[in-house]
DSSP file (Angstrom, degrees, kcal/mol; ACC not computed):
  #  RESIDUE AA STRUCTURE BP1 BP2  ACC     N-H-->O    O-->H-N    N-H-->O    O-->H-N    TCO  KAPPA ALPHA  PHI   PSI    X-CA   Y-CA   Z-CA
    1    1 A X     >        0   0    0      0, 0.0     4,-2.5     0, 0.0     5,-0.2   0.000 360.0 360.0 360.0 -56.4   14.0  105.6   46.0
    2    2 A X  H  >  +     0   0    0      1,-0.2     4,-2.7     2,-0.2     5,-0.2   0.858 360.0  52.2 -59.0 -39.1   17.0  107.6   44.6
    3    3 A X  H  > S+     0   0    0      2,-0.2     4,-2.3     1,-0.2    -1,-0.2   0.920 110.3  48.2 -61.4 -41.4   19.1  104.4   44.4
    4    4 A X  H  > S+     0   0    0      1,-0.2     4,-2.3     2,-0.2    -2,-0.2   0.929 112.7  48.5 -65.4 -45.9   16.4  102.6   42.4
    5    5 A X  H  X S+     0   0    0     -4,-2.5     4,-2.3     1,-0.2    -1,-0.2   0.904 112.0  48.7 -67.3 -39.3   16.0  105.6   40.1
    6    6 A X  H  X S+     0   0    0     -4,-2.7     4,-2.4     1,-0.2    -1,-0.2   0.867 109.0  53.2 -64.4 -34.7   19.8  105.8   39.6
    7    7 A X  H  X S+     0   0    0     -4,-2.3     4,-2.2     2,-0.2    -2,-0.2   0.915 110.8  47.3 -67.7 -40.0   20.0  102.0   38.9
    8    8 A X  H  X S+     0   0    0     -4,-2.3     4,-2.5     2,-0.2    -2,-0.2   0.932 111.2  49.9 -68.2 -43.2   17.3  102.4   36.2
    9    9 A X  H  X S+     0   0    0     -4,-2.3     4,-2.7     1,-0.2    -2,-0.2   0.899 110.8  50.6 -62.8 -42.1   19.0  105.4   34.6
   10   10 A X  H  X S+     0   0    0     -4,-2.4     4,-2.0     2,-0.2    -1,-0.2   0.895 110.7  48.3 -64.0 -38.8   22.3  103.5   34.5
   11   11 A X  H  X S+     0   0    0     -4,-2.2     4,-2.2     2,-0.2    -2,-0.2   0.885 110.7  50.6 -66.0 -34.2   20.6  100.6   32.9
   12   12 A X  H  X S+     0   0    0     -4,-2.5     4,-3.0     2,-0.2     5,-0.2   0.939 109.3  52.8 -66.0 -46.4   19.0  102.9   30.4
   13   13 A X  H  X S+     0   0    0     -4,-2.7     4,-2.3     2,-0.2    -2,-0.2   0.880 108.9  48.4 -55.1 -43.0   22.4  104.5   29.7
   14   14 A X  H  X S+     0   0    0     -4,-2.0     4,-2.4     2,-0.2     5,-0.2   0.951 112.8  49.4 -66.6 -46.4   24.0  101.0   29.0
   15   15 A X  H  X S+     0   0    0     -4,-2.2     4,-2.2     1,-0.2    -2,-0.2   0.940 111.6  48.0 -54.8 -49.0   21.1  100.2   26.7
   16   16 A X  H  X S+     0   0    0     -4,-3.0     4,-3.2     1,-0.2    -1,-0.2   0.865 109.7  53.0 -63.0 -36.1   21.5  103.5   24.9
   17   17 A X  H  X S+     0   0    0     -4,-2.3     4,-2.1    -5,-0.2    -1,-0.2   0.923 110.8  46.7 -59.1 -45.9   25.2  102.9   24.5
   18   18 A X  H  X S+     0   0    0     -4,-2.4     4,-2.2     2,-0.2    -2,-0.2   0.885 112.3  50.1 -56.9 -45.5   24.6   99.5   23.0
   19   19 A X  H  X S+     0   0    0     -4,-2.2     4,-2.5    -5,-0.2    -2,-0.2   0.927 110.7  50.0 -62.0 -48.6   22.0  101.0   20.7
   20   20 A X  H  X S+     0   0    0     -4,-3.2     4,-2.1     2,-0.2    -2,-0.2   0.858 112.2  47.1 -63.3 -35.9   24.4  103.8   19.6
   21   21 A X  H  X S+     0   0    0     -4,-2.1     4,-2.0     2,-0.2    -1,-0.2   0.866 111.5  52.1 -70.8 -36.8   27.3  101.2   18.9
   22   22 A X  H  X S+     0   0    0     -4,-2.2     4,-2.2     2,-0.2    -2,-0.2   0.891 111.8  44.9 -66.0 -41.6   24.8   99.1   17.0
   23   23 A X  H  X S+     0   0    0     -4,-2.5     4,-2.4     2,-0.2    -2,-0.2   0.883 112.0  52.9 -75.0 -31.7   23.7  102.0   14.8
   24   24 A X  H  X S+     0   0    0     -4,-2.1     4,-2.2     2,-0.2     5,-0.2   0.948 111.3  46.8 -60.1 -48.2   27.3  103.2   14.2
   25   25 A X  H  X S+     0   0    0     -4,-2.0     4,-2.4     1,-0.2     5,-0.2   0.909 112.3  49.5 -59.6 -43.7   28.2   99.8   13.1
   26   26 A X  H  X S+     0   0    0     -4,-2.2     4,-2.3     1,-0.2    -1,-0.2   0.906 110.6  49.4 -61.4 -40.4   25.2   99.6   10.9
   27   27 A X  H  X S+     0   0    0     -4,-2.4     4,-2.4     1,-0.2    -2,-0.2   0.861 111.1  50.7 -69.9 -31.9   25.9  103.0    9.3
   28   28 A X  H  X S+     0   0    0     -4,-2.2     4,-2.0     2,-0.2    -1,-0.2   0.892 112.3  45.8 -74.9 -33.7   29.5  102.0    8.6
   29   29 A X  H  X S+     0   0    0     -4,-2.4     4,-2.5    -5,-0.2    -2,-0.2   0.865 113.6  50.3 -73.5 -34.5   28.5   98.7    7.0
   30   30 A X  H  X S+     0   0    0     -4,-2.3     4,-2.4    -5,-0.2    -2,-0.2   0.931 111.4  48.3 -68.1 -45.2   25.8  100.6    4.9
   31   31 A X  H  X S+     0   0    0     -4,-2.4     4,-2.1     2,-0.2    -2,-0.2   0.910 112.8  48.3 -53.0 -46.3   28.4  103.2    3.8
   32   32 A X  H  X S+     0   0    0     -4,-2.0     4,-2.3     2,-0.2    -2,-0.2   0.913 113.9  46.0 -62.9 -49.1   30.8  100.4    2.9
   33   33 A X  H  X S+     0   0    0     -4,-2.5     4,-2.7     1,-0.2    -2,-0.2   0.876 111.6  52.3 -59.0 -43.0   28.1   98.5    0.9
   34   34 A X  H  X S+     0   0    0     -4,-2.4     4,-2.6     1,-0.2    -2,-0.2   0.890 112.0  46.2 -62.3 -47.5   27.0  101.7   -0.8
   35   35 A X  H  X S+     0   0    0     -4,-2.1     4,-2.3     1,-0.2    -1,-0.2   0.843 111.4  50.5 -69.3 -35.9   30.6  102.5   -1.9
   36   36 A X  H  X S+     0   0    0     -4,-2.3     4,-2.7     2,-0.2     5,-0.2   0.915 112.7  46.7 -71.4 -38.6   31.2   98.9   -3.1
   37   37 A X  H  X S+     0   0    0     -4,-2.7     4,-3.6     2,-0.2     5,-0.2   0.955 113.6  48.7 -67.2 -41.1   27.9   99.0   -5.2
   38   38 A X  H  X S+     0   0    0     -4,-2.6     4,-3.4     2,-0.2     5,-0.2   0.966 114.5  45.6 -57.6 -50.0   28.8  102.5   -6.6
   39   39 A X  H  X S+     0   0    0     -4,-2.3     4,-2.1     2,-0.2    -2,-0.2   0.923 115.4  46.3 -56.8 -49.9   32.4  101.3   -7.5
   40   40 A X  H  X S+     0   0    0     -4,-2.7     4,-2.8     2,-0.2    -1,-0.2   0.901 114.4  49.0 -58.0 -49.2   31.0   98.1   -9.0
   41   41 A X  H  X S+     0   0    0     -4,-3.6     4,-2.5     1,-0.2    -2,-0.2   0.924 111.1  48.7 -53.8 -52.6   28.4  100.1  -10.9
   42   42 A X  H  X S+     0   0    0     -4,-3.4     4,-2.0    -5,-0.2    -1,-0.2   0.892 111.1  50.0 -57.4 -41.3   30.8  102.5  -12.2
   43   43 A X  H  X S+     0   0    0     -4,-2.1     4,-2.8     1,-0.2     5,-0.3   0.956 113.1  45.8 -64.1 -51.8   33.2   99.8  -13.4
   44   44 A X  H  X S+     0   0    0     -4,-2.8     4,-1.6     1,-0.2    -1,-0.2   0.824 114.5  49.7 -69.1 -25.7   30.4   97.9  -15.2
   45   45 A X  H  X S+     0   0    0     -4,-2.5     4,-2.2    -5,-0.2    -1,-0.2   0.829 110.5  47.8 -68.0 -38.2   29.2  101.1  -16.7
   46   46 A X  H  X S+     0   0    0     -4,-2.0     4,-2.8    -5,-0.2    18,-0.5   0.830 112.1  49.3 -76.3 -35.8   32.4  102.2  -17.9
   47   47 A X  H  X S+     0   0    0     -4,-2.8     4,-2.1     2,-0.2    -2,-0.2   0.914 114.2  46.8 -71.0 -35.5   33.2   98.7  -19.4
   48   48 A X  H  X S+     0   0    0     -4,-1.6     4,-2.2    -5,-0.3    -2,-0.2   0.968 114.5  46.2 -65.2 -48.8   29.7   98.7  -21.2
   49   49 A X  H  X S+     0   0    0     -4,-2.2     4,-3.0     1,-0.2     5,-0.2   0.910 111.6  52.6 -62.2 -45.9   30.2  102.3  -22.5
   50   50 A X  H  X S+     0   0    0     -4,-2.8     4,-2.6    14,-0.3    -1,-0.2   0.867 106.7  52.9 -55.5 -35.6   33.7  101.5  -23.6
   51   51 A X  H  X S+     0   0    0     -4,-2.1     4,-2.0     1,-0.2    -2,-0.2   0.942 113.3  42.5 -59.4 -49.4   32.5   98.5  -25.6
   52   52 A X  H  X S+     0   0    0     -4,-2.2     4,-2.5     2,-0.2    -2,-0.2   0.894 113.9  51.4 -66.9 -40.5   29.9  100.6  -27.4
   53   53 A X  H  X S+     0   0    0     -4,-3.0     4,-2.0     2,-0.2     6,-0.4   0.893 107.6  51.9 -61.7 -44.6   32.3  103.5  -27.9
   54   54 A X  H  X S+     0   0    0     -4,-2.6     4,-2.2    -5,-0.2     5,-0.5   0.933 114.7  44.1 -61.5 -43.4   35.0  101.3  -29.4
   55   55 A X  H  < S+     0   0    0     -4,-2.0    -2,-0.2     1,-0.2    -1,-0.2   0.934 113.9  49.9 -65.3 -41.0   32.4   99.9  -31.8
   56   56 A X  H  < S+     0   0    0     -4,-2.5    75,-0.2     1,-0.2    -1,-0.2   0.814 121.5  33.8 -64.2 -34.2   30.9  103.4  -32.6
   57   57 A X  H  < S-     0   0    0     -4,-2.0    -1,-0.2    -5,-0.2    -2,-0.2   0.658  97.6-129.7-103.1 -20.1   34.3  104.8  -33.4
   58   58 A X  S  < S+     0   0    0     -4,-2.2     2,-0.6    -5,-0.3    -3,-0.2   0.610  71.1 121.1  83.1   6.9   36.1  101.9  -34.9
   59   59 A X    >   -     0   0    0     -5,-0.5     3,-0.9    -6,-0.4    -1,-0.2  -0.902  43.3-171.2-113.6 112.3   39.0  102.5  -32.5
   60   60 A X  T 3  S+     0   0    0     -2,-0.6    -1,-0.1     1,-0.2    -6,-0.1   0.508  80.4  66.7 -83.4  -0.3   39.8   99.5  -30.2
   61   61 A X  T 3  S+     0   0    0     -7,-0.1    16,-0.7     2,-0.0     2,-0.3   0.640  80.7  99.1 -91.6 -12.1   42.3  101.5  -28.1
   62   62 A X  E <   +A   76   0A   0     -3,-0.9     2,-0.3    14,-0.2    14,-0.2  -0.561  46.9 175.8 -79.4 129.7   39.7  103.8  -26.7
   63   63 A X  E     -A   75   0A   0     12,-2.2    12,-3.4    -2,-0.3     2,-0.4  -0.968  23.4-134.5-128.4 157.0   38.2  103.4  -23.2
   64   64 A X  E     -A   74   0A   0    -18,-0.5     2,-0.4    -2,-0.3   -14,-0.3  -0.901  19.6-164.5-108.7 131.6   35.8  105.3  -21.2
   65   65 A X  E     -A   73   0A   0      8,-3.0     8,-2.6    -2,-0.4     2,-0.5  -0.913   3.7-161.5-120.4 142.1   36.5  106.0  -17.5
   66   66 A X  E     -A   72   0A   0     -2,-0.4     6,-0.2     6,-0.2   -20,-0.1  -0.993  15.1-142.8-129.3 122.1   34.0  107.2  -14.9
   67   67 A X    >   -     0   0    0      4,-1.8     3,-2.6    -2,-0.5     6,-0.0  -0.199  34.1 -92.4 -82.9 173.8   35.2  108.7  -11.8
   68   68 A X  T 3  S+     0   0    0      1,-0.3    -1,-0.1     2,-0.1   -26,-0.0   0.766 131.6  47.3 -55.9 -32.1   33.8  108.4   -8.3
   69   69 A X  T 3  S-     0   0    0      2,-0.1    -1,-0.3     0, 0.0    -2,-0.0   0.233 123.6-107.9 -94.9  11.3   31.8  111.7   -9.0
   70   70 A X    <   +     0   0    0     -3,-2.6     2,-0.4     1,-0.2    -2,-0.1   0.850  63.5 160.1  66.7  38.4   30.6  110.1  -12.3
   71   71 A X        -     0   0    0     11,-0.0    -4,-1.8     1,-0.0     2,-0.5  -0.779  34.2-135.4 -83.2 131.1   32.9  112.5  -14.5
   72   72 A X  E     +A   66   0A   0     -2,-0.4    11,-0.6    -6,-0.2     2,-0.3  -0.731  30.0 167.5 -94.2 133.5   33.4  111.0  -17.9
   73   73 A X  E     -AB  65  82A   0     -8,-2.6    -8,-3.0    -2,-0.5     2,-0.5  -0.973  28.8-130.7-137.5 161.0   36.8  110.9  -19.6
   74   74 A X  E     -AB  64  81A   0      7,-3.0     7,-2.7    -2,-0.3     2,-0.6  -0.953  14.6-153.7-113.6 129.4   38.1  109.0  -22.7
   75   75 A X  E     +AB  63  80A   0    -12,-3.4   -12,-2.2    -2,-0.5     2,-0.5  -0.933  17.1 175.2-105.1 110.0   41.4  107.2  -22.3
   76   76 A X  E >  S-AB  62  79A   0      3,-2.1     3,-1.2    -2,-0.6   -14,-0.2  -0.951  76.6 -27.1-122.6 109.4   43.3  106.8  -25.7
   77   77 A X  T 3  S-     0   0    0    -16,-0.7    -1,-0.1    -2,-0.5     3,-0.1   0.858 126.8 -48.0  52.1  45.7   46.7  105.3  -25.4
   78   78 A X  T 3  S+     0   0    0      1,-0.2     2,-0.6     0, 0.0    -1,-0.3   0.462 111.0 118.4  82.5   0.0   47.0  106.5  -21.8
   79   79 A X  E <   -B   76   0A   0     -3,-1.2    -3,-2.1     2,-0.0     2,-0.4  -0.872  57.8-141.1-102.7 127.4   46.0  110.2  -22.5
   80   80 A X  E     -B   75   0A   0     -2,-0.6     2,-0.4    -5,-0.2    -5,-0.2  -0.709  21.2-172.9 -90.2 134.1   42.9  111.2  -20.6
   81   81 A X  E     -B   74   0A   0     -7,-2.7    -7,-3.0    -2,-0.4     2,-0.2  -0.988  17.0-136.9-127.9 129.7   40.5  113.5  -22.7
   82   82 A X  E >   -B   73   0A   0     -2,-0.4     3,-2.1    -9,-0.2     4,-0.4  -0.595  31.4-109.4 -78.4 151.4   37.4  115.3  -21.4
   83   83 A X  G >  S+     0   0    0    -11,-0.6     3,-1.6     1,-0.3    -1,-0.1   0.817 117.9  61.8 -53.3 -34.5   34.3  115.2  -23.6
   84   84 A X  G 3  S+     0   0    0      1,-0.3    -1,-0.3     7,-0.0     4,-0.1   0.708  98.7  59.3 -74.1 -13.6   34.7  119.0  -24.4
   85   85 A X  G <  S+     0   0    0     -3,-2.1    -1,-0.3     2,-0.1     2,-0.2   0.616  90.9  89.3 -82.2 -11.4   38.1  118.1  -26.0
   86   86 A X  S <  S-     0   0    0     -3,-1.6     5,-0.1    -4,-0.4    -3,-0.0  -0.517  88.3-101.5 -86.5 155.8   36.6  115.9  -28.5
   87   87 A X     >  -     0   0    0     -2,-0.2     4,-2.7     1,-0.1     5,-0.2  -0.291  39.1-105.2 -62.4 160.2   35.4  116.8  -31.8
   88   88 A X  H  > S+     0   0    0      1,-0.2     4,-2.4     2,-0.2    34,-0.2   0.851 122.6  50.7 -60.6 -35.7   31.6  117.2  -32.1
   89   89 A X  H  > S+     0   0    0     33,-0.2     4,-2.3     2,-0.2    -1,-0.2   0.926 112.2  45.9 -66.1 -46.7   31.4  113.9  -34.0
   90   90 A X  H  > S+     0   0    0      2,-0.2     4,-2.0     1,-0.2    -2,-0.2   0.877 112.3  51.1 -60.8 -40.2   33.4  112.1  -31.4
   91   91 A X  H  X S+     0   0    0     -4,-2.7     4,-2.6     2,-0.2     5,-0.2   0.932 109.1  51.4 -65.1 -46.3   31.3  113.7  -28.6
   92   92 A X  H  X S+     0   0    0     -4,-2.4     4,-2.6    -5,-0.2    -2,-0.2   0.947 110.4  48.7 -57.2 -44.1   28.2  112.5  -30.3
   93   93 A X  H  X S+     0   0    0     -4,-2.3     4,-2.8     1,-0.2    -1,-0.2   0.939 111.2  50.5 -54.1 -47.4   29.6  108.9  -30.5
   94   94 A X  H  X S+     0   0    0     -4,-2.0     4,-2.8     1,-0.2    -1,-0.2   0.867 109.9  50.2 -65.4 -37.9   30.5  109.1  -26.8
   95   95 A X  H  X S+     0   0    0     -4,-2.6     4,-2.6     2,-0.2    -1,-0.2   0.937 110.3  49.6 -67.1 -43.5   26.9  110.3  -25.9
   96   96 A X  H  X S+     0   0    0     -4,-2.6     4,-3.3    -5,-0.2     5,-0.2   0.944 111.5  49.1 -55.1 -52.9   25.4  107.5  -27.9
   97   97 A X  H  X S+     0   0    0     -4,-2.8     4,-2.8     1,-0.2    -2,-0.2   0.918 112.1  48.8 -52.3 -48.6   27.8  105.0  -26.1
   98   98 A X  H  X S+     0   0    0     -4,-2.8     4,-2.4     1,-0.2    -1,-0.2   0.894 112.0  49.5 -66.8 -40.5   26.8  106.5  -22.7
   99   99 A X  H  X S+     0   0    0     -4,-2.6     4,-2.4     1,-0.2    -2,-0.2   0.962 114.4  43.3 -60.4 -51.8   23.1  106.2  -23.6
  100  100 A X  H  X S+     0   0    0     -4,-3.3     4,-2.1     2,-0.2    -2,-0.2   0.879 114.4  49.9 -62.9 -39.9   23.4  102.6  -24.7
  101  101 A X  H  X S+     0   0    0     -4,-2.8     4,-1.8    -5,-0.2    -1,-0.2   0.913 111.9  49.0 -63.4 -43.7   25.6  101.6  -21.7
  102  102 A X  H  X S+     0   0    0     -4,-2.4     4,-2.4     2,-0.2     5,-0.3   0.919 110.3  49.3 -53.0 -53.4   23.2  103.2  -19.3
  103  103 A X  H  X S+     0   0    0     -4,-2.4     4,-2.1     1,-0.2    -2,-0.2   0.900 108.8  53.3 -62.1 -41.6   20.2  101.6  -20.8
  104  104 A X  H  < S+     0   0    0     -4,-2.1    -1,-0.2     1,-0.2    -2,-0.2   0.912 114.3  43.6 -61.4 -42.6   22.0   98.1  -20.7
  105  105 A X  H >< S+     0   0    0     -4,-1.8     3,-0.7     1,-0.2    -1,-0.2   0.851 116.2  44.0 -69.8 -38.8   22.7   98.6  -17.0
  106  106 A X  H 3< S+     0   0    0     -4,-2.4    -2,-0.2     1,-0.3    -1,-0.2   0.759 125.3  33.3 -79.6 -26.2   19.3  100.0  -15.9
  107  107 A X  T 3< S+     0   0    0     -4,-2.1     3,-0.3    -5,-0.3    -1,-0.3  -0.367  70.1 150.6-126.0  53.6   17.3   97.5  -17.9
  108  108 A X  S <  S+     0   0    0     -3,-0.7    -1,-0.1     1,-0.2    -2,-0.1   0.843  81.2  31.0 -58.1 -32.4   19.4   94.4  -17.8
  109  109 A X  S    S+     0   0    0     -3,-0.1     2,-0.5     1,-0.1    -1,-0.2   0.596 111.4  72.6 -95.7 -15.2   16.5   92.0  -18.1
  110  110 A X  S    S-     0   0    0     -3,-0.3     2,-1.2    -6,-0.1    -1,-0.1  -0.906  73.8-144.3-107.6 125.6   14.3   94.2  -20.1
  111  111 A X        -     0   0    0     -2,-0.5     2,-0.3    -3,-0.0    32,-0.2  -0.716  25.5-166.3 -93.9 103.9   15.2   94.7  -23.8
  112  112 A X        -     0   0    0     -2,-1.2    -5,-0.0    -5,-0.2     2,-0.0  -0.604  17.7-120.4 -87.5 142.2   14.2   98.4  -24.5
  113  113 A X        -     0   0    0     -2,-0.3     2,-0.5    29,-0.1    31,-0.2  -0.323  23.4-133.2 -71.0 159.5   13.9   99.9  -27.9
  114  114 A X  E     -c  144   0B   0     29,-2.3    31,-3.0     2,-0.0     2,-0.5  -0.975  14.6-161.9-119.2 129.4   16.1  102.9  -28.8
  115  115 A X  E     -c  145   0B   0     -2,-0.5     2,-0.5    29,-0.2    31,-0.2  -0.931   4.4-171.9-112.6 118.7   14.7  106.0  -30.4
  116  116 A X  E     -c  146   0B   0     29,-3.1    31,-3.8    -2,-0.5     2,-0.6  -0.933   7.6-159.5-115.8 128.9   17.0  108.4  -32.2
  117  117 A X  E    S-c  147   0B   0     -2,-0.5    31,-0.2    29,-0.2    29,-0.1  -0.928  74.4 -30.2-108.9 110.3   15.4  111.7  -33.4
  118  118 A X  S    S+     0   0    0     29,-4.4     3,-0.2    -2,-0.6    -1,-0.2   0.926  95.6 176.4  41.8  59.8   17.4  113.4  -36.1
  119  119 A X        +     0   0    0     28,-0.3    -1,-0.1     1,-0.2    -3,-0.0  -0.235  41.4  38.0 -85.8 169.9   20.7  112.0  -34.7
  120  120 A X    >   +     0   0    0      1,-0.1     3,-0.7     2,-0.1    -1,-0.2   0.907  57.4 155.0  66.8  43.7   24.2  112.1  -35.8
  121  121 A X  T 3  S+     0   0    0     -3,-0.2    -1,-0.1     1,-0.2   -32,-0.1   0.811  73.4  46.1 -78.4 -24.1   24.2  115.8  -37.1
  122  122 A X  T 3  S+     0   0    0    -34,-0.2     2,-0.4   -33,-0.1   -33,-0.2   0.146  89.6 110.6-101.9  18.6   28.0  116.2  -36.6
  123  123 A X    <   -     0   0    0     -3,-0.7     2,-0.1   -34,-0.1   -35,-0.0  -0.780  54.0-146.4-103.1 134.8   29.2  112.9  -38.1
  124  124 A X     >  -     0   0    0     -2,-0.4     4,-3.0     1,-0.1     5,-0.2  -0.266  41.9 -87.3 -85.1-175.4   31.1  112.5  -41.3
  125  125 A X  H  > S+     0   0    0      1,-0.2     4,-2.7     2,-0.2     5,-0.2   0.917 128.0  50.6 -61.3 -44.1   30.7  109.5  -43.7
  126  126 A X  H  > S+     0   0    0      2,-0.2     4,-2.1     1,-0.2    -1,-0.2   0.954 113.2  45.0 -58.6 -50.4   33.3  107.4  -41.8
  127  127 A X  H  > S+     0   0    0      1,-0.2     4,-2.6     2,-0.2    -2,-0.2   0.924 111.5  53.0 -57.1 -49.1   31.6  108.0  -38.4
  128  128 A X  H  X S+     0   0    0     -4,-3.0     4,-2.9     1,-0.2    -1,-0.2   0.873 107.9  52.0 -60.4 -40.1   28.1  107.3  -39.9
  129  129 A X  H  X S+     0   0    0     -4,-2.7     4,-2.0    -5,-0.2    -1,-0.2   0.866 110.9  46.8 -64.9 -37.2   29.4  104.0  -41.2
  130  130 A X  H  X S+     0   0    0     -4,-2.1     4,-2.4    -5,-0.2    -2,-0.2   0.925 115.9  46.2 -61.6 -49.3   30.8  103.0  -37.7
  131  131 A X  H  X S+     0   0    0     -4,-2.6     4,-2.3   -75,-0.2    -2,-0.2   0.896 111.2  51.1 -67.6 -42.8   27.5  104.0  -36.2
  132  132 A X  H  X S+     0   0    0     -4,-2.9     4,-2.9     2,-0.2     5,-0.2   0.973 111.9  47.0 -51.3 -58.9   25.4  102.2  -38.8
  133  133 A X  H  X S+     0   0    0     -4,-2.0     4,-1.7     1,-0.2    -2,-0.2   0.907 112.5  50.2 -53.9 -47.6   27.3   99.0  -38.3
  134  134 A X  H  X S+     0   0    0     -4,-2.4     4,-2.2     2,-0.2    -1,-0.2   0.881 112.3  46.1 -61.7 -45.0   27.0   99.4  -34.5
  135  135 A X  H  X S+     0   0    0     -4,-2.3     4,-2.5     1,-0.2    -1,-0.2   0.870 107.8  57.6 -71.1 -34.0   23.3  100.0  -34.7
  136  136 A X  H  < S+     0   0    0     -4,-2.9     4,-0.4     2,-0.2    -2,-0.2   0.887 110.5  45.1 -60.7 -38.8   22.9   97.0  -37.2
  137  137 A X  H >< S+     0   0    0     -4,-1.7     3,-0.8    -5,-0.2     4,-0.2   0.886 112.4  49.9 -73.2 -41.7   24.5   94.8  -34.5
  138  138 A X  H >X S+     0   0    0     -4,-2.2     3,-1.7     1,-0.2     4,-0.8   0.813 100.9  65.3 -62.8 -35.5   22.4   96.3  -31.7
  139  139 A X  T 3< S+     0   0    0     -4,-2.5    -1,-0.2     1,-0.3    -2,-0.2   0.652  87.6  70.7 -64.8 -14.2   19.2   95.7  -33.8
  140  140 A X  T <4 S+     0   0    0     -3,-0.8    -1,-0.3    -4,-0.4    -2,-0.2   0.756 112.6  26.1 -73.9 -17.5   19.8   92.0  -33.5
  141  141 A X  T <4 S+     0   0    0     -3,-1.7     2,-0.3     1,-0.2    -2,-0.2   0.450 130.1  17.7-121.6  -1.8   18.9   92.2  -29.9
  142  142 A X  S  < S-     0   0    0     -4,-0.8     2,-0.3   -28,-0.0    -1,-0.2  -0.974  82.6 -90.0-159.3 165.0   16.6   95.2  -29.6
  143  143 A X        -     0   0    0     -2,-0.3   -29,-2.3   -32,-0.2     2,-0.5  -0.673  35.4-163.5 -75.5 126.1   14.3   97.6  -31.7
  144  144 A X  E     -c  114   0B   0     -2,-0.3     2,-0.6   -31,-0.2   -29,-0.2  -0.984   3.4-169.0-111.1 125.4   16.0  100.6  -33.1
  145  145 A X  E     -c  115   0B   0    -31,-3.0   -29,-3.1    -2,-0.5     2,-0.6  -0.920   2.1-172.9-116.7 118.3   13.9  103.5  -34.3
  146  146 A X  E     -c  116   0B   0     -2,-0.6     2,-0.5   -31,-0.2   -29,-0.2  -0.891   2.7-168.7-119.5 117.5   15.5  106.3  -36.2
  147  147 A X  E     +c  117   0B   0    -31,-3.8   -29,-4.4    -2,-0.6     2,-0.3  -0.906  25.9 145.5-113.3 131.5   13.4  109.2  -37.1
  148  148 A X        -     0   0    0     -2,-0.5    -2,-0.0   -31,-0.2   -31,-0.0  -0.990  52.2-146.3-163.0 152.4   15.0  111.6  -39.6
  149  149 A X  S    S+     0   0    0     -2,-0.3     2,-0.3     4,-0.0    -1,-0.1   0.460  73.0 109.6-102.8  -6.7   14.3  114.0  -42.5
  150  150 A X    >   -     0   0    0      1,-0.1     3,-0.9     2,-0.1     4,-0.1  -0.529  60.6-151.8 -77.2 131.1   17.7  113.0  -44.1
  151  151 A X  G >  S+     0   0    0     -2,-0.3     3,-1.9     1,-0.2     4,-0.3   0.766  89.3  72.3 -66.5 -29.1   17.5  110.9  -47.2
  152  152 A X  G 3  S+     0   0    0      1,-0.3     3,-0.4     2,-0.1    -1,-0.2   0.663  91.5  59.1 -67.9 -11.6   20.8  109.2  -46.6
  153  153 A X  G X  S+     0   0    0     -3,-0.9     3,-1.8     1,-0.2    -1,-0.3   0.531  77.1  94.2 -90.5  -6.2   19.2  107.2  -43.8
  154  154 A X  T <  S+     0   0    0     -3,-1.9    -1,-0.2     1,-0.3     5,-0.2   0.807  84.6  51.2 -59.6 -26.8   16.6  105.6  -46.1
  155  155 A X  T 3  S+     0   0    0     -3,-0.4     2,-1.1    -4,-0.3    -1,-0.3   0.567  86.1 100.2 -85.2 -12.0   18.9  102.6  -46.6
  156  156 A X  S <  S-     0   0    0     -3,-1.8     2,-0.2    -4,-0.1   -10,-0.1  -0.664  99.6 -45.7 -81.0  93.8   19.3  102.1  -42.9
  157  157 A X  S    S-     0   0    0     -2,-1.1     2,-0.5     2,-0.1   -21,-0.0  -0.482 101.2 -29.8  81.0-151.4   17.0   99.4  -41.9
  158  158 A X        -     0   0    0     -2,-0.2     2,-0.3     2,-0.0    -3,-0.1  -0.933  60.8-125.5-112.8 131.8   13.3   99.2  -43.0
  159  159 A X        -     0   0    0     -2,-0.5     2,-0.5    -5,-0.2    -2,-0.1  -0.490  22.5-160.6 -76.5 134.2   11.4  102.3  -43.8
  160  160 A X        -     0   0    0     -2,-0.3     2,-0.5     2,-0.0    -1,-0.0  -0.968   5.0-168.2-119.2 133.0    8.0  102.7  -41.9
  161  161 A X        -     0   0    0     -2,-0.5     2,-0.6     2,-0.0    -2,-0.0  -0.975  13.7-143.8-124.4 130.0    5.4  105.0  -43.2
  162  162 A X        -     0   0    0     -2,-0.5     2,-0.4     3,-0.0     3,-0.2  -0.849  24.3-177.7-100.9 127.9    2.3  106.1  -41.2
  163  163 A X        +     0   0    0     -2,-0.6    -2,-0.0     1,-0.2     0, 0.0  -0.933  52.2  19.5-126.0 140.2   -0.7  106.5  -43.4
  164  164 A X              0   0    0     -2,-0.4    -1,-0.2     1,-0.1    -2,-0.0   0.862 360.0 360.0  73.1  38.7   -4.3  107.7  -42.5
  165  165 A X              0   0    0     -3,-0.2    -1,-0.1     0, 0.0    -2,-0.0   0.430 360.0 360.0-101.9 360.0   -4.0  109.4  -39.2
């Protein structure tokens, strides 16, 4: 009887060791797949954001980098700059680029509209020109809604007026 019980326990131990090895291997593979996905996602996001940022700023030498912990930096001619080091206008352009890049990756198959509510407060005329051009290009593929009290935006797109509410 004791020998039979010992045999059963030994078989159970071997079974548990195999299960433990399988779970360890599955965990390692899942971790590697997660890391690959995050790395790929970060690279695609950085490329998309860089594209938008270059268009918004009119500077083709700027790229946006996103670290493993998703910290954003701007690389301009090999010099890394954190957003806090940028002017308010350049920071606004970076945030718009991030918003556009994230939306493009999250909704690859769905064309979402973009709504801007009193945007671009820190932008000078040159920046506004770059932003306007970029939004006009983007409006070819998606709806852009710009809500503002600023009269200088009246020439941007088509004015919509809500009547009778």
